[in-house]
PDB file of N, CA, C and O in Angstrom:
ATOM      1  N   MET A   1      97.883  55.973  -3.917  1.00  0.00           N
ATOM      2  CA  MET A   1      96.463  55.709  -3.883  1.00  0.00           C
ATOM      3  C   MET A   1      95.775  56.765  -3.030  1.00  0.00           C
ATOM      4  O   MET A   1      96.273  57.149  -1.972  1.00  0.00           O
ATOM      5  N   ARG A   2      94.643  57.220  -3.497  1.00  0.00           N
ATOM      6  CA  ARG A   2      93.865  58.202  -2.746  1.00  0.00           C
ATOM      7  C   ARG A   2      93.151  57.503  -1.593  1.00  0.00           C
ATOM      8  O   ARG A   2      92.522  56.462  -1.781  1.00  0.00           O
ATOM      9  N   LEU A   3      93.253  58.080  -0.405  1.00  0.00           N
ATOM     10  CA  LEU A   3      92.638  57.497   0.781  1.00  0.00           C
ATOM     11  C   LEU A   3      91.152  57.831   0.830  1.00  0.00           C
ATOM     12  O   LEU A   3      90.743  58.903   0.386  1.00  0.00           O
ATOM     13  N   PRO A   4      90.335  56.911   1.373  1.00  0.00           N
ATOM     14  CA  PRO A   4      88.898  57.187   1.481  1.00  0.00           C
ATOM     15  C   PRO A   4      88.627  58.366   2.400  1.00  0.00           C
ATOM     16  O   PRO A   4      89.301  58.527   3.418  1.00  0.00           O
ATOM     17  N   ARG A   5      87.655  59.183   2.057  1.00  0.00           N
ATOM     18  CA  ARG A   5      87.333  60.384   2.829  1.00  0.00           C
ATOM     19  C   ARG A   5      86.184  60.165   3.805  1.00  0.00           C
ATOM     20  O   ARG A   5      85.940  61.003   4.674  1.00  0.00           O
ATOM     21  N   ASP A   6      85.477  59.047   3.670  1.00  0.00           N
ATOM     22  CA  ASP A   6      84.295  58.816   4.494  1.00  0.00           C
ATOM     23  C   ASP A   6      84.458  57.631   5.447  1.00  0.00           C
ATOM     24  O   ASP A   6      83.464  57.055   5.890  1.00  0.00           O
ATOM     25  N   LEU A   7      85.685  57.266   5.762  1.00  0.00           N
ATOM     26  CA  LEU A   7      85.968  56.114   6.608  1.00  0.00           C
ATOM     27  C   LEU A   7      85.881  56.505   8.073  1.00  0.00           C
ATOM     28  O   LEU A   7      86.429  57.530   8.479  1.00  0.00           O
ATOM     29  N   ASP A   8      85.192  55.691   8.870  1.00  0.00           N
ATOM     30  CA  ASP A   8      85.163  55.969  10.311  1.00  0.00           C
ATOM     31  C   ASP A   8      86.081  54.974  11.031  1.00  0.00           C
ATOM     32  O   ASP A   8      86.596  54.038  10.419  1.00  0.00           O
ATOM     33  N   GLY A   9      86.274  55.184  12.316  1.00  0.00           N
ATOM     34  CA  GLY A   9      87.203  54.371  13.088  1.00  0.00           C
ATOM     35  C   GLY A   9      86.845  52.896  13.092  1.00  0.00           C
ATOM     36  O   GLY A   9      87.731  52.046  12.995  1.00  0.00           O
ATOM     37  N   ASP A  10      85.560  52.578  13.205  1.00  0.00           N
ATOM     38  CA  ASP A  10      85.131  51.177  13.214  1.00  0.00           C
ATOM     39  C   ASP A  10      85.459  50.481  11.899  1.00  0.00           C
ATOM     40  O   ASP A  10      85.862  49.318  11.895  1.00  0.00           O
ATOM     41  N   ASP A  11      85.289  51.187  10.783  1.00  0.00           N
ATOM     42  CA  ASP A  11      85.609  50.604   9.478  1.00  0.00           C
ATOM     43  C   ASP A  11      87.111  50.344   9.347  1.00  0.00           C
ATOM     44  O   ASP A  11      87.519  49.339   8.766  1.00  0.00           O
ATOM     45  N   LEU A  12      87.928  51.245   9.882  1.00  0.00           N
ATOM     46  CA  LEU A  12      89.373  51.054   9.824  1.00  0.00           C
ATOM     47  C   LEU A  12      89.787  49.852  10.669  1.00  0.00           C
ATOM     48  O   LEU A  12      90.662  49.088  10.263  1.00  0.00           O
ATOM     49  N   VAL A  13      89.174  49.676  11.828  1.00  0.00           N
ATOM     50  CA  VAL A  13      89.473  48.512  12.672  1.00  0.00           C
ATOM     51  C   VAL A  13      89.164  47.227  11.913  1.00  0.00           C
ATOM     52  O   VAL A  13      89.955  46.284  11.938  1.00  0.00           O
ATOM     53  N   LYS A  14      88.016  47.187  11.240  1.00  0.00           N
ATOM     54  CA  LYS A  14      87.643  46.000  10.458  1.00  0.00           C
ATOM     55  C   LYS A  14      88.663  45.747   9.345  1.00  0.00           C
ATOM     56  O   LYS A  14      89.027  44.600   9.084  1.00  0.00           O
ATOM     57  N   ALA A  15      89.120  46.807   8.694  1.00  0.00           N
ATOM     58  CA  ALA A  15      90.094  46.658   7.610  1.00  0.00           C
ATOM     59  C   ALA A  15      91.446  46.172   8.136  1.00  0.00           C
ATOM     60  O   ALA A  15      92.109  45.366   7.483  1.00  0.00           O
ATOM     61  N   LEU A  16      91.854  46.654   9.303  1.00  0.00           N
ATOM     62  CA  LEU A  16      93.145  46.257   9.852  1.00  0.00           C
ATOM     63  C   LEU A  16      93.134  44.837  10.403  1.00  0.00           C
ATOM     64  O   LEU A  16      94.196  44.247  10.604  1.00  0.00           O
ATOM     65  N   ARG A  17      91.960  44.282  10.649  1.00  0.00           N
ATOM     66  CA  ARG A  17      91.887  42.885  11.093  1.00  0.00           C
ATOM     67  C   ARG A  17      92.456  41.952  10.033  1.00  0.00           C
ATOM     68  O   ARG A  17      92.998  40.898  10.369  1.00  0.00           O
ATOM     69  N   SER A  18      92.343  42.319   8.764  1.00  0.00           N
ATOM     70  CA  SER A  18      92.887  41.485   7.693  1.00  0.00           C
ATOM     71  C   SER A  18      94.412  41.466   7.712  1.00  0.00           C
ATOM     72  O   SER A  18      95.030  40.618   7.069  1.00  0.00           O
ATOM     73  N   CYS A  19      95.021  42.395   8.445  1.00  0.00           N
ATOM     74  CA  CYS A  19      96.482  42.441   8.578  1.00  0.00           C
ATOM     75  C   CYS A  19      96.960  41.803   9.881  1.00  0.00           C
ATOM     76  O   CYS A  19      98.150  41.839  10.192  1.00  0.00           O
ATOM     77  N   GLY A  20      96.044  41.224  10.636  1.00  0.00           N
ATOM     78  CA  GLY A  20      96.426  40.552  11.872  1.00  0.00           C
ATOM     79  C   GLY A  20      96.236  41.371  13.135  1.00  0.00           C
ATOM     80  O   GLY A  20      96.644  40.934  14.210  1.00  0.00           O
ATOM     81  N   TYR A  21      95.632  42.540  13.039  1.00  0.00           N
ATOM     82  CA  TYR A  21      95.399  43.383  14.217  1.00  0.00           C
ATOM     83  C   TYR A  21      94.088  42.981  14.887  1.00  0.00           C
ATOM     84  O   TYR A  21      93.104  42.662  14.221  1.00  0.00           O
ATOM     85  N   GLU A  22      94.099  43.004  16.216  1.00  0.00           N
ATOM     86  CA  GLU A  22      92.912  42.694  17.008  1.00  0.00           C
ATOM     87  C   GLU A  22      92.685  43.802  18.022  1.00  0.00           C
ATOM     88  O   GLU A  22      93.639  44.386  18.536  1.00  0.00           O
ATOM     89  N   LEU A  23      91.434  44.086  18.308  1.00  0.00           N
ATOM     90  CA  LEU A  23      91.075  45.084  19.302  1.00  0.00           C
ATOM     91  C   LEU A  23      91.442  44.551  20.682  1.00  0.00           C
ATOM     92  O   LEU A  23      90.955  43.495  21.084  1.00  0.00           O
ATOM     93  N   THR A  24      92.300  45.272  21.415  1.00  0.00           N
ATOM     94  CA  THR A  24      92.720  44.820  22.735  1.00  0.00           C
ATOM     95  C   THR A  24      92.068  45.617  23.846  1.00  0.00           C
ATOM     96  O   THR A  24      91.878  45.099  24.947  1.00  0.00           O
ATOM     97  N   ARG A  25      91.720  46.873  23.579  1.00  0.00           N
ATOM     98  CA  ARG A  25      91.004  47.647  24.594  1.00  0.00           C
ATOM     99  C   ARG A  25      90.422  48.900  23.966  1.00  0.00           C
ATOM    100  O   ARG A  25      90.810  49.316  22.874  1.00  0.00           O
ATOM    101  N   GLN A  26      89.472  49.492  24.694  1.00  0.00           N
ATOM    102  CA  GLN A  26      88.889  50.756  24.268  1.00  0.00           C
ATOM    103  C   GLN A  26      88.726  51.627  25.494  1.00  0.00           C
ATOM    104  O   GLN A  26      88.167  51.206  26.506  1.00  0.00           O
ATOM    105  N   THR A  27      89.220  52.844  25.389  1.00  0.00           N
ATOM    106  CA  THR A  27      89.084  53.821  26.458  1.00  0.00           C
ATOM    107  C   THR A  27      88.423  55.047  25.858  1.00  0.00           C
ATOM    108  O   THR A  27      89.027  55.750  25.047  1.00  0.00           O
ATOM    109  N   GLY A  28      87.188  55.305  26.254  1.00  0.00           N
ATOM    110  CA  GLY A  28      86.478  56.450  25.701  1.00  0.00           C
ATOM    111  C   GLY A  28      86.280  56.295  24.208  1.00  0.00           C
ATOM    112  O   GLY A  28      85.696  55.314  23.746  1.00  0.00           O
ATOM    113  N   SER A  29      86.769  57.266  23.456  1.00  0.00           N
ATOM    114  CA  SER A  29      86.562  57.245  22.011  1.00  0.00           C
ATOM    115  C   SER A  29      87.791  56.766  21.243  1.00  0.00           C
ATOM    116  O   SER A  29      87.915  57.038  20.048  1.00  0.00           O
ATOM    117  N   HIS A  30      88.701  56.058  21.911  1.00  0.00           N
ATOM    118  CA  HIS A  30      89.894  55.549  21.237  1.00  0.00           C
ATOM    119  C   HIS A  30      90.002  54.044  21.429  1.00  0.00           C
ATOM    120  O   HIS A  30      89.793  53.517  22.521  1.00  0.00           O
ATOM    121  N   MET A  31      90.339  53.360  20.320  1.00  0.00           N
ATOM    122  CA  MET A  31      90.478  51.910  20.333  1.00  0.00           C
ATOM    123  C   MET A  31      91.943  51.561  20.122  1.00  0.00           C
ATOM    124  O   MET A  31      92.616  52.162  19.285  1.00  0.00           O
ATOM    125  N   ARG A  32      92.431  50.597  20.875  1.00  0.00           N
ATOM    126  CA  ARG A  32      93.822  50.169  20.737  1.00  0.00           C
ATOM    127  C   ARG A  32      93.843  48.794  20.088  1.00  0.00           C
ATOM    128  O   ARG A  32      93.186  47.860  20.549  1.00  0.00           O
ATOM    129  N   LEU A  33      94.614  48.690  19.005  1.00  0.00           N
ATOM    130  CA  LEU A  33      94.762  47.440  18.276  1.00  0.00           C
ATOM    131  C   LEU A  33      96.172  46.917  18.468  1.00  0.00           C
ATOM    132  O   LEU A  33      97.125  47.690  18.567  1.00  0.00           O
ATOM    133  N   THR A  34      96.298  45.592  18.519  1.00  0.00           N
ATOM    134  CA  THR A  34      97.600  44.967  18.716  1.00  0.00           C
ATOM    135  C   THR A  34      97.751  43.832  17.725  1.00  0.00           C
ATOM    136  O   THR A  34      96.781  43.153  17.388  1.00  0.00           O
ATOM    137  N   THR A  35      98.986  43.630  17.256  1.00  0.00           N
ATOM    138  CA  THR A  35      99.308  42.487  16.411  1.00  0.00           C
ATOM    139  C   THR A  35     100.599  41.854  16.909  1.00  0.00           C
ATOM    140  O   THR A  35     101.424  42.503  17.551  1.00  0.00           O
ATOM    141  N   SER A  36     100.752  40.582  16.600  1.00  0.00           N
ATOM    142  CA  SER A  36     101.993  39.868  16.910  1.00  0.00           C
ATOM    143  C   SER A  36     102.744  39.523  15.633  1.00  0.00           C
ATOM    144  O   SER A  36     103.794  38.882  15.687  1.00  0.00           O
ATOM    145  N   VAL A  37     102.220  39.940  14.486  1.00  0.00           N
ATOM    146  CA  VAL A  37     102.872  39.716  13.200  1.00  0.00           C
ATOM    147  C   VAL A  37     104.124  40.595  13.136  1.00  0.00           C
ATOM    148  O   VAL A  37     104.047  41.799  13.378  1.00  0.00           O
ATOM    149  N   ASN A  38     105.267  40.001  12.813  1.00  0.00           N
ATOM    150  CA  ASN A  38     106.558  40.716  12.756  1.00  0.00           C
ATOM    151  C   ASN A  38     106.902  41.361  14.098  1.00  0.00           C
ATOM    152  O   ASN A  38     107.474  42.451  14.125  1.00  0.00           O
ATOM    153  N   GLY A  39     106.566  40.711  15.200  1.00  0.00           N
ATOM    154  CA  GLY A  39     106.790  41.296  16.517  1.00  0.00           C
ATOM    155  C   GLY A  39     105.553  42.051  16.965  1.00  0.00           C
ATOM    156  O   GLY A  39     104.670  42.346  16.160  1.00  0.00           O
ATOM    157  N   GLU A  40     105.493  42.361  18.244  1.00  0.00           N
ATOM    158  CA  GLU A  40     104.304  43.031  18.775  1.00  0.00           C
ATOM    159  C   GLU A  40     104.283  44.507  18.358  1.00  0.00           C
ATOM    160  O   GLU A  40     105.304  45.195  18.378  1.00  0.00           O
ATOM    161  N   HIS A  41     103.100  44.964  17.985  1.00  0.00           N
ATOM    162  CA  HIS A  41     102.925  46.357  17.562  1.00  0.00           C
ATOM    163  C   HIS A  41     101.544  46.822  17.990  1.00  0.00           C
ATOM    164  O   HIS A  41     100.566  46.084  17.870  1.00  0.00           O
ATOM    165  N   HIS A  42     101.469  48.049  18.491  1.00  0.00           N
ATOM    166  CA  HIS A  42     100.201  48.638  18.928  1.00  0.00           C
ATOM    167  C   HIS A  42      99.914  49.887  18.103  1.00  0.00           C
ATOM    168  O   HIS A  42     100.828  50.622  17.727  1.00  0.00           O
ATOM    169  N   VAL A  43      98.650  50.114  17.831  1.00  0.00           N
ATOM    170  CA  VAL A  43      98.229  51.327  17.147  1.00  0.00           C
ATOM    171  C   VAL A  43      96.896  51.763  17.755  1.00  0.00           C
ATOM    172  O   VAL A  43      96.043  50.932  18.068  1.00  0.00           O
ATOM    173  N   THR A  44      96.731  53.076  17.916  1.00  0.00           N
ATOM    174  CA  THR A  44      95.511  53.627  18.485  1.00  0.00           C
ATOM    175  C   THR A  44      94.682  54.266  17.371  1.00  0.00           C
ATOM    176  O   THR A  44      95.183  55.065  16.580  1.00  0.00           O
ATOM    177  N   VAL A  45      93.406  53.895  17.331  1.00  0.00           N
ATOM    178  CA  VAL A  45      92.494  54.403  16.304  1.00  0.00           C
ATOM    179  C   VAL A  45      91.368  55.160  17.003  1.00  0.00           C
ATOM    180  O   VAL A  45      90.673  54.589  17.843  1.00  0.00           O
ATOM    181  N   PRO A  46      91.177  56.448  16.666  1.00  0.00           N
ATOM    182  CA  PRO A  46      90.049  57.174  17.256  1.00  0.00           C
ATOM    183  C   PRO A  46      88.725  56.674  16.678  1.00  0.00           C
ATOM    184  O   PRO A  46      88.634  56.324  15.502  1.00  0.00           O
ATOM    185  N   LYS A  47      87.717  56.650  17.520  1.00  0.00           N
ATOM    186  CA  LYS A  47      86.391  56.192  17.073  1.00  0.00           C
ATOM    187  C   LYS A  47      85.598  57.407  16.611  1.00  0.00           C
ATOM    188  O   LYS A  47      84.556  57.741  17.174  1.00  0.00           O
ATOM    189  N   HIS A  48      86.116  58.061  15.572  1.00  0.00           N
ATOM    190  CA  HIS A  48      85.483  59.256  15.023  1.00  0.00           C
ATOM    191  C   HIS A  48      84.837  58.923  13.692  1.00  0.00           C
ATOM    192  O   HIS A  48      85.193  57.942  13.039  1.00  0.00           O
ATOM    193  N   SER A  49      83.887  59.748  13.300  1.00  0.00           N
ATOM    194  CA  SER A  49      83.227  59.535  12.027  1.00  0.00           C
ATOM    195  C   SER A  49      83.043  60.867  11.324  1.00  0.00           C
ATOM    196  O   SER A  49      82.276  61.698  11.810  1.00  0.00           O
ATOM    197  N   PRO A  50      83.694  61.105  10.232  1.00  0.00           N
ATOM    198  CA  PRO A  50      84.743  60.297   9.618  1.00  0.00           C
ATOM    199  C   PRO A  50      86.110  60.635  10.219  1.00  0.00           C
ATOM    200  O   PRO A  50      86.275  61.644  10.905  1.00  0.00           O
ATOM    201  N   LEU A  51      87.080  59.764   9.943  1.00  0.00           N
ATOM    202  CA  LEU A  51      88.451  60.042  10.362  1.00  0.00           C
ATOM    203  C   LEU A  51      89.026  61.144   9.473  1.00  0.00           C
ATOM    204  O   LEU A  51      88.743  61.187   8.276  1.00  0.00           O
ATOM    205  N   ARG A  52      89.817  62.017  10.045  1.00  0.00           N
ATOM    206  CA  ARG A  52      90.493  63.025   9.233  1.00  0.00           C
ATOM    207  C   ARG A  52      91.535  62.342   8.358  1.00  0.00           C
ATOM    208  O   ARG A  52      92.118  61.331   8.749  1.00  0.00           O
ATOM    209  N   VAL A  53      91.762  62.892   7.190  1.00  0.00           N
ATOM    210  CA  VAL A  53      92.667  62.282   6.224  1.00  0.00           C
ATOM    211  C   VAL A  53      94.081  62.179   6.796  1.00  0.00           C
ATOM    212  O   VAL A  53      94.755  61.169   6.593  1.00  0.00           O
ATOM    213  N   GLY A  54      94.530  63.194   7.496  1.00  0.00           N
ATOM    214  CA  GLY A  54      95.872  63.163   8.085  1.00  0.00           C
ATOM    215  C   GLY A  54      96.003  62.102   9.162  1.00  0.00           C
ATOM    216  O   GLY A  54      97.043  61.454   9.276  1.00  0.00           O
ATOM    217  N   THR A  55      94.949  61.921   9.957  1.00  0.00           N
ATOM    218  CA  THR A  55      94.943  60.888  10.990  1.00  0.00           C
ATOM    219  C   THR A  55      94.992  59.507  10.349  1.00  0.00           C
ATOM    220  O   THR A  55      95.774  58.652  10.766  1.00  0.00           O
ATOM    221  N   LEU A  56      94.164  59.291   9.347  1.00  0.00           N
ATOM    222  CA  LEU A  56      94.145  58.025   8.627  1.00  0.00           C
ATOM    223  C   LEU A  56      95.497  57.748   7.988  1.00  0.00           C
ATOM    224  O   LEU A  56      96.005  56.629   8.064  1.00  0.00           O
ATOM    225  N   SER A  57      96.074  58.748   7.366  1.00  0.00           N
ATOM    226  CA  SER A  57      97.376  58.593   6.723  1.00  0.00           C
ATOM    227  C   SER A  57      98.451  58.219   7.738  1.00  0.00           C
ATOM    228  O   SER A  57      99.284  57.355   7.467  1.00  0.00           O
ATOM    229  N   GLY A  58      98.438  58.857   8.895  1.00  0.00           N
ATOM    230  CA  GLY A  58      99.421  58.563   9.931  1.00  0.00           C
ATOM    231  C   GLY A  58      99.304  57.147  10.460  1.00  0.00           C
ATOM    232  O   GLY A  58     100.313  56.470  10.659  1.00  0.00           O
ATOM    233  N   ILE A  59      98.074  56.694  10.691  1.00  0.00           N
ATOM    234  CA  ILE A  59      97.857  55.335  11.177  1.00  0.00           C
ATOM    235  C   ILE A  59      98.317  54.325  10.139  1.00  0.00           C
ATOM    236  O   ILE A  59      99.004  53.361  10.475  1.00  0.00           O
ATOM    237  N   LEU A  60      97.947  54.536   8.887  1.00  0.00           N
ATOM    238  CA  LEU A  60      98.343  53.608   7.825  1.00  0.00           C
ATOM    239  C   LEU A  60      99.854  53.594   7.625  1.00  0.00           C
ATOM    240  O   LEU A  60     100.430  52.537   7.368  1.00  0.00           O
ATOM    241  N   SER A  61     100.506  54.753   7.739  1.00  0.00           N
ATOM    242  CA  SER A  61     101.957  54.813   7.603  1.00  0.00           C
ATOM    243  C   SER A  61     102.643  54.029   8.713  1.00  0.00           C
ATOM    244  O   SER A  61     103.624  53.326   8.470  1.00  0.00           O
ATOM    245  N   ASP A  62     102.127  54.151   9.934  1.00  0.00           N
ATOM    246  CA  ASP A  62     102.678  53.432  11.077  1.00  0.00           C
ATOM    247  C   ASP A  62     102.533  51.921  10.895  1.00  0.00           C
ATOM    248  O   ASP A  62     103.485  51.171  11.110  1.00  0.00           O
ATOM    249  N   VAL A  63     101.347  51.483  10.503  1.00  0.00           N
ATOM    250  CA  VAL A  63     101.105  50.059  10.288  1.00  0.00           C
ATOM    251  C   VAL A  63     101.956  49.538   9.130  1.00  0.00           C
ATOM    252  O   VAL A  63     102.541  48.459   9.230  1.00  0.00           O
ATOM    253  N   ALA A  64     102.027  50.291   8.040  1.00  0.00           N
ATOM    254  CA  ALA A  64     102.801  49.869   6.873  1.00  0.00           C
ATOM    255  C   ALA A  64     104.280  49.741   7.217  1.00  0.00           C
ATOM    256  O   ALA A  64     104.936  48.798   6.775  1.00  0.00           O
ATOM    257  N   ALA A  65     104.809  50.670   7.995  1.00  0.00           N
ATOM    258  CA  ALA A  65     106.221  50.592   8.387  1.00  0.00           C
ATOM    259  C   ALA A  65     106.474  49.334   9.207  1.00  0.00           C
ATOM    260  O   ALA A  65     107.504  48.682   9.038  1.00  0.00           O
ATOM    261  N   HIS A  66     105.556  48.991  10.084  1.00  0.00           N
ATOM    262  CA  HIS A  66     105.713  47.780  10.892  1.00  0.00           C
ATOM    263  C   HIS A  66     105.659  46.527  10.021  1.00  0.00           C
ATOM    264  O   HIS A  66     106.402  45.574  10.255  1.00  0.00           O
ATOM    265  N   LEU A  67     104.786  46.528   9.023  1.00  0.00           N
ATOM    266  CA  LEU A  67     104.635  45.359   8.158  1.00  0.00           C
ATOM    267  C   LEU A  67     105.662  45.311   7.026  1.00  0.00           C
ATOM    268  O   LEU A  67     105.728  44.325   6.292  1.00  0.00           O
ATOM    269  N   GLY A  68     106.460  46.366   6.882  1.00  0.00           N
ATOM    270  CA  GLY A  68     107.511  46.382   5.869  1.00  0.00           C
ATOM    271  C   GLY A  68     107.013  46.650   4.462  1.00  0.00           C
ATOM    272  O   GLY A  68     107.537  46.083   3.503  1.00  0.00           O
ATOM    273  N   GLU A  69     106.016  47.500   4.326  1.00  0.00           N
ATOM    274  CA  GLU A  69     105.516  47.881   3.008  1.00  0.00           C
ATOM    275  C   GLU A  69     105.205  49.374   3.008  1.00  0.00           C
ATOM    276  O   GLU A  69     105.275  50.033   4.045  1.00  0.00           O
ATOM    277  N   THR A  70     104.865  49.895   1.844  1.00  0.00           N
ATOM    278  CA  THR A  70     104.554  51.318   1.766  1.00  0.00           C
ATOM    279  C   THR A  70     103.095  51.545   2.152  1.00  0.00           C
ATOM    280  O   THR A  70     102.287  50.616   2.167  1.00  0.00           O
ATOM    281  N   ARG A  71     102.782  52.792   2.463  1.00  0.00           N
ATOM    282  CA  ARG A  71     101.410  53.141   2.828  1.00  0.00           C
ATOM    283  C   ARG A  71     100.459  52.851   1.681  1.00  0.00           C
ATOM    284  O   ARG A  71      99.355  52.353   1.902  1.00  0.00           O
ATOM    285  N   ASP A  72     100.877  53.161   0.451  1.00  0.00           N
ATOM    286  CA  ASP A  72     100.013  52.936  -0.702  1.00  0.00           C
ATOM    287  C   ASP A  72      99.755  51.448  -0.938  1.00  0.00           C
ATOM    288  O   ASP A  72      98.643  51.067  -1.303  1.00  0.00           O
ATOM    289  N   GLU A  73     100.776  50.597  -0.733  1.00  0.00           N
ATOM    290  CA  GLU A  73     100.588  49.150  -0.871  1.00  0.00           C
ATOM    291  C   GLU A  73      99.584  48.638   0.160  1.00  0.00           C
ATOM    292  O   GLU A  73      98.704  47.840  -0.162  1.00  0.00           O
ATOM    293  N   LEU A  74      99.725  49.104   1.403  1.00  0.00           N
ATOM    294  CA  LEU A  74      98.804  48.691   2.454  1.00  0.00           C
ATOM    295  C   LEU A  74      97.383  49.162   2.148  1.00  0.00           C
ATOM    296  O   LEU A  74      96.434  48.388   2.269  1.00  0.00           O
ATOM    297  N   ALA A  75      97.234  50.425   1.753  1.00  0.00           N
ATOM    298  CA  ALA A  75      95.916  50.967   1.441  1.00  0.00           C
ATOM    299  C   ALA A  75      95.253  50.195   0.300  1.00  0.00           C
ATOM    300  O   ALA A  75      94.057  49.906   0.355  1.00  0.00           O
ATOM    301  N   ALA A  76      96.021  49.867  -0.720  1.00  0.00           N
ATOM    302  CA  ALA A  76      95.461  49.115  -1.844  1.00  0.00           C
ATOM    303  C   ALA A  76      95.011  47.725  -1.409  1.00  0.00           C
ATOM    304  O   ALA A  76      94.022  47.200  -1.922  1.00  0.00           O
ATOM    305  N   ARG A  77      95.738  47.127  -0.458  1.00  0.00           N
ATOM    306  CA  ARG A  77      95.409  45.787   0.016  1.00  0.00           C
ATOM    307  C   ARG A  77      94.153  45.770   0.887  1.00  0.00           C
ATOM    308  O   ARG A  77      93.324  44.870   0.753  1.00  0.00           O
ATOM    309  N   ILE A  78      94.004  46.747   1.772  1.00  0.00           N
ATOM    310  CA  ILE A  78      92.880  46.693   2.711  1.00  0.00           C
ATOM    311  C   ILE A  78      91.633  47.428   2.238  1.00  0.00           C
ATOM    312  O   ILE A  78      90.552  47.200   2.780  1.00  0.00           O
ATOM    313  N   PHE A  79      91.754  48.308   1.236  1.00  0.00           N
ATOM    314  CA  PHE A  79      90.589  49.056   0.726  1.00  0.00           C
ATOM    315  C   PHE A  79      90.225  48.618  -0.685  1.00  0.00           C
ATOM    316  O   PHE A  79      89.891  49.464  -1.515  1.00  0.00           O
ATOM    317  N   LYS A  80      90.277  47.352  -0.979  1.00  0.00           N
ATOM    318  CA  LYS A  80      89.967  46.839  -2.322  1.00  0.00           C
ATOM    319  C   LYS A  80      88.573  47.224  -2.747  1.00  0.00           C
ATOM    320  O   LYS A  80      88.146  46.876  -3.848  1.00  0.00           O
TER     321      LYS A  80
END
């Protein structure tokens, strides 16, 4: 699946909430999300607009690996 090119950090945080992630802290321009689904997992999302495609891909790959699915499956689920 092709990743969105105009997604900013706040939009990604909203999308990851559907996977059980919650904002736990923010330091400067970076937000840290945490989930307890499948064990505790943390991911850092920059509050940039727009996110670079490589950054978005890396974050989604990390989250997908934790949830036990592929990046494309996760992207299709959260970017309907």
